[in-house]
VOBAMI-924860 format. One record per residue: residue in one letter; x, y, z of N, C-alpha, C in turn. Coordinates in steps of 0.001 Angstrom, whole numbers, padded with zeros to 6 digits, always signed. Layout:
residues N
AXYZXYZXYZ;...
This chain:
residues 97
M+033456+032380+051802+034203+032860+052932+033266+032844+054128;I+033854+032719+055323+033090+032718+056565+033542+033910+057403;V+032582+034662+057923+032890+035807+058786+032080+035698+060068;W+032508+036427+061076+031773+036491+062343+030455+037225+062123;G+029413+036753+062769+028112+037386+062633+028068+038820+063123;S+028898+039147+064104+028905+040499+064668+029946+041410+064015;S+030608+040936+062971+031677+041730+062346+031125+042900+061536;A+031963+043896+061357+031604+045042+060506+031341+044568+059083;K+032108+043594+058622+031922+043066+057273+030504+042522+057091;A+030037+041721+058049+028683+041162+057958+027633+042270+058006;R+027803+043226+058913+026846+044340+059013+026807+045144+057712;N+027973+045437+057154+028033+046223+055915+027411+045469+054746;L+027662+044164+054658+027086+043382+053556+025580+043233+053698;R+025074+043239+054911+023609+043204+055098+022981+044515+054621;R+023705+045596+054772+023222+046916+054350+023342+047090+052835;D+024477+046632+052268+024743+046774+050832+025533+045551+050389;S+024912+044692+049593+025525+043409+049248+026598+043487+048166;R+026818+044665+047604+027899+044774+046611+029237+044640+047330;C+030144+043847+046743+031428+043665+047420+032549+043336+046437;T+033761+043416+046955+034963+043060+046224+035789+042141+047112;V+036245+041032+046531+037102+040095+047246+038411+040005+046484;M+039525+040138+047214+040840+040077+046581+041659+038983+047237;S+042332+038206+046428+043225+037165+046918+044612+037439+046354;V+045620+037386+047222+046995+037664+046789+047917+036519+047189;T+049022+036412+046473+050042+035438+046836+050871+035975+047993;D+051706+035138+048547+052533+035532+049695+053397+036751+049412;N+053884+036879+048189+054771+038007+047869+054023+039221+047310;W+052717+039162+047247+051856+040261+046790+052081+040634+045320;R+052700+039781+044547+052955+040094+043127+051869+039551+042209;T+051081+038641+042683+050007+038046+041895+048719+038163+042687;C+047647+038568+042003+046372+038692+042705+045213+038373+041773;A+044087+038083+042376+042823+037919+041665+041773+038716+042426;V+040933+039428+041690+039903+040268+042286+038555+039858+041710;V+037579+039696+042589+036217+039362+042177+035294+040440+042719;E+034516+041049+041837+033495+042010+042240+032131+041384+041968;G+031189+041573+042887+029873+041007+042673+028930+041264+043824;Q+027841+040527+043812+026806+040624+044841+026972+039467+045819;A+026936+039793+047103+027083+038777+048140+025717+038278+048602;T+025656+036996+048874+024512+036374+049528+025015+035878+050873;L+024296+036188+051939+024715+035790+053276+023822+034678+053800;M+024458+033634+054276+023754+032527+054922+024156+032548+056391;D+023175+032517+057287+023473+032473+058710+022428+031614+059416;Y+022593+031460+060725+021668+030614+061487+020276+031221+061573;G+020139+032506+061238+018837+033148+061267+018026+032950+059999;N+018711+032709+058862+017980+032576+057600+018183+031223+056926;T+018853+030294+057612+019156+028983+057041+018878+027906+058085;D+018298+026798+057653+018066+025660+058523+019380+025263+059208;K+019303+024938+060495+020506+024655+061288+021342+023519+060688;E+020702+022453+060257+021445+021324+059676+022068+021703+058335;K+021325+022437+057508+021882+022892+056225+023073+023815+056469;M+022969+024670+057476+024061+025585+057810+025301+024806+058245;R+025110+023781+059071+026233+022953+059526+026947+022319+058338;V+026174+021765+057410+026744+021116+056224+027457+022142+055340;E+026839+023296+055117+027438+024327+054262+028730+024889+054866;L+028749+025094+056185+029968+025585+056836+031111+024597+056641;R+030819+023329+056740+031859+022314+056511+032340+022347+055062;E+031421+022527+054136+031806+022586+052720+032693+023800+052430;V+032364+024934+053024+033200+026126+052841+034591+025880+053429;F+034659+025246+054600+035953+024928+055204+036777+024065+054263;R+036157+023023+053712+036870+022129+052790+037321+022875+051534;A+036463+023725+051004+036804+024464+049781+037959+025423+050016;C+038007+026028+051188+039072+026992+051489+040377+026316+051877;G+040300+025151+052493+041503+024500+052989+041867+023219+052274;D+040972+022723+051413+041214+021508+050643+041477+020297+051543;K+040887+020301+052745+041039+019154+053644+039917+019184+054673;D+039798+018101+055411+038816+018029+056480+039381+018615+057768;H+038489+019071+058621+038882+019557+059947+039195+018336+060820;P+040182+018416+061697+040518+017263+062530+039435+016908+063559;D+038552+017845+063893+037488+017592+064867+036253+018383+064452;W+035377+017736+063668+034203+018432+063134+033267+018910+064232;E+033124+018151+065296+032238+018575+066391+032734+019884+066999;E+034037+019981+067214+034631+021207+067746+034414+022376+066779;Y+034587+022109+065491+034381+023128+064457+032932+023609+064465;D+031996+022660+064506+030573+023020+064513+030241+023908+065706;Q+030753+023576+066872+030502+024375+068071+031117+025771+067955;A+032325+025856+067395+032980+027158+067225+032181+028038+066264;M+031666+027460+065175+030893+028228+064203+029593+028725+064827;L+028968+027896+065638+027742+028292+066319+028026+029408+067323;K+029107+029266+068083+029464+030254+069101+029766+031624+068491;Q+030443+031644+067338+030785+032934+066726+029678+033433+065804;D+028540+032727+065777+027414+033132+064936+027890+033317+063494;A+028559+032295+062984+029195+032348+061667+028224+032725+060555;V+028742+033472+059599+027996+033874+058414+028797+033433+057190;I+028148+032731+056289+028782+032342+055037+028497+033437+054024;V+029549+033925+053371+029413+034957+052342+029719+034311+050999;L+028719+034235+050145+028883+033706+048790+028795+034883+047828;V+029782+035004+046955+029823+036132+046031+029553+035634+044611;K+028523+036207+043977+028217+035904+042580+029050+036856+041727;P+030065+036325+041032+030976+037194+040281+030272+037964+039161;E+030560+039251+039095+030108+040108+038001+031300+040605+037189;R+032436+040697+037859+033673+041136+037208+034837+040438+037894;V+035747+039879+037102+036938+039218+037630+038156+039754+036895;Y+039171+040118+037652+040408+040628+037046+041552+040419+038016;G+042741+040716+037590+043891+040573+038472+045195+040709+037725;K+046240+040331+038396+047582+040370+037832+048202+039005+038019;L+048486+038340+036925+049122+037041+036970+050569+037168+036550;S+051445+036499+037266+052878+036573+036945+053240+035586+035866;
């Protein structure tokens, strides 16, 4: 997942990397929950080129497609000081219909 560098989520994860991520369907009847430790990648702790490549990979993984204008995307990620949040699963559960 990608979050803004100045967001409360990023600040909280820097303080305590334990987190829970929940994904739900449109009707909220099916969900998956992942609990684990987050690793944060940002422009301060990651090489700029590696960060650019990783941000694109996260975009593709989340949307299953390419961005129509990668240069525009790269600039937007830089402007918002994007942070990549990778969660190492320790517990996974949910409700499947």
